[in-house]
C-alpha positions in Angstrom: 51.3 -11.7 97.0 50.0 -8.0 97.2 51.6 -5.8 99.9 49.9 -2.8 101.6 52.1 0.4 101.6 52.5 2.2 104.9 51.2 5.5 103.7 48.6 6.7 101.3 47.8 9.8 99.2 45.4 12.2 101.1 43.1 15.2 99.7 43.4 18.2 101.7 41.3 21.4 101.6 43.1 24.7 102.5 41.1 26.4 105.3 41.9 29.8 104.1 41.0 29.6 100.2 39.2 26.4 100.0 41.7 25.0 97.4 41.8 21.1 97.2 45.4 19.5 97.0 46.5 15.9 96.9 49.6 15.1 99.0 51.5 12.0 100.2 50.4 11.0 103.6 54.0 11.1 104.9 55.4 14.4 103.8 59.2 15.0 103.8 59.1 18.7 103.8 56.5 21.5 104.5 53.5 21.5 102.2 52.0 24.9 101.2 48.7 25.6 99.4 49.5 26.2 95.7 46.9 29.0 95.6 47.5 31.1 98.8 50.7 29.9 100.2 49.1 28.6 103.7 50.8 25.6 105.4 48.9 22.4 105.0 51.1 19.9 106.4 54.5 19.5 108.2 56.8 16.6 108.7 57.2 15.5 112.3 59.5 12.4 112.8 58.2 10.2 110.0 54.6 11.2 110.3 52.7 14.2 109.1 51.1 17.0 111.1 48.1 18.1 109.0 47.0 21.6 109.5 43.9 21.7 107.5 40.8 19.5 106.8 41.4 16.0 105.4 38.7 15.4 102.7 39.7 12.0 101.6 42.3 9.1 101.9 43.0 7.9 98.4 44.0 4.2 97.7 
């Protein structure tokens, strides 16, 4: 029996420097761009607030 996880990894693109970064869909702490430091996602009660463009949801 195969189970489906509640969250997936997502690929984000920084709106400031266009760097692409892969993060877990339900972040536990603030995620900043590794290149310029812009905030990409923040945790909010078990869900993530994404502050940039989502390019792809990865399986």
